[in-house]
C-alpha positions in Angstrom: 17.8 17.5 -13.9 20.1 19.1 -12.0 21.1 18.2 -8.7 19.5 21.0 -6.8 15.8 20.4 -8.4 16.6 16.7 -7.6 17.8 17.5 -3.5 14.2 19.5 -3.1 12.2 16.6 -5.5 13.4 14.2 -2.9 12.8 16.7 0.1 9.2 17.3 -1.2 8.7 13.6 -1.1 9.8 12.9 2.2 8.2 15.8 4.1 5.2 14.0 2.2 5.7 11.0 4.2 5.2 11.8 7.7 1.2 12.5 6.4 1.1 8.9 5.4 1.7 7.4 9.2 0.8 4.9 10.2 -0.9 2.2 7.6 -2.0 -1.0 7.4 -1.6 -3.8 5.0 -4.4 -5.7 4.4 -8.5 -5.5 3.3 -10.6 -4.2 6.1 -14.8 -6.2 5.1 -17.6 -5.8 6.9 -20.5 -8.4 7.5 -24.1 -9.1 8.9 -24.5 -12.6 9.7 -27.7 -15.1 11.1 -26.9 -16.7 14.3 -28.7 -19.8 13.4 -31.7 -20.1 15.9 -34.7 -20.7 14.3 -37.1 -18.3 16.8 -34.7 -14.7 15.9 -35.5 -11.8 13.7 -32.6 -12.8 11.7 -33.5 -15.7 10.2 -36.9 -14.4 8.8 -35.9 -10.8 8.0 -32.3 -10.3 6.5 -32.8 -6.4 7.4 -32.2 -7.9 11.1 -29.0 -10.1 11.0 -26.3 -9.7 13.7 -23.8 -7.1 12.9 -21.9 -5.0 11.4 -19.2 -7.2 11.6 -15.3 -5.7 10.7 -12.8 -8.4 9.7 -9.5 -7.3 8.8 -7.4 -9.5 6.9 -3.7 -9.5 5.8 -1.0 -12.2 5.2 1.5 -13.0 7.4 4.5 -15.5 6.8 3.2 -16.8 3.8 -0.4 -17.6 6.1 -3.6 -15.4 5.8 -4.6 -14.0 9.2 -8.0 -12.5 9.6 -8.9 -10.7 13.0 -12.3 -9.1 14.0 -12.3 -5.7 15.2 -14.5 -3.4 16.7 -15.7 -0.5 14.8 -13.2 1.9 16.2 -10.9 -0.4 15.4 -11.9 -0.9 12.0 -12.0 2.9 11.3 -8.4 3.1 12.4 -7.6 0.4 9.8 -9.7 1.8 7.2 -8.1 4.6 7.2 -4.5 3.4 7.6 -5.8 0.9 4.3 -6.1 4.3 2.0 -3.0 5.6 3.5 -1.2 2.8 2.4 -2.1 2.5 -0.7 -0.7 6.7 -1.0 2.5 4.9 0.6 2.8 2.7 -2.5 2.3 5.4 -5.0 4.8 7.6 -2.8 7.7 4.8 -3.2 7.2 4.6 -6.9 7.5 8.2 -6.9 10.9 8.6 -4.7 12.4 5.2 -6.9 12.0 7.0 -9.6 13.8 10.6 -8.3 16.3 8.3 -6.6 16.6 6.1 -10.2 17.3 9.8 -11.9 19.6 11.1 -8.9 21.6 7.9 -9.6 21.8 8.5 -13.4 22.2 12.3 -13.6 25.6 12.7 -14.9 25.5 10.1 -17.7 24.2 11.1 -21.3 21.1 10.4 -22.5 21.6 7.0 -24.4 25.1 6.1 -23.6 26.2 3.0 -23.2 28.1 2.0 -19.7 29.5 -1.3 -20.7 33.0 -2.0 -21.7 33.3 -2.0 -25.8 34.2 -5.3 -27.1 36.4 -6.2 -29.5 35.2 -8.7 -32.7 37.7 -10.6 -34.3 36.8 -10.9 -38.4 38.1 -14.4 -39.7 
């Protein structure tokens, strides 16, 4: 691949990065709960449980953190998590372009280390 091709590929990837921002880490879950009151409708009918409640789970500083979100916040996080998947794929593609660029002048299969002499007894 030529230097111009590397530059074009890199510019294309960099312009795609802007469409992925902002993004979010973690997972998002949606639950419906029963309150525990025996006279509440949720105790007798699963379709009438309370909720939905949205919980965002993220690993921070080696600990799992949970945060309860409002429905509008949950939608923002859901979009952010899907963008994060795109960002991870973008990182793999960008790394491949950078690796090709770093090795651009080198012949395929050529060894790059110092040649050793072997002594024969």
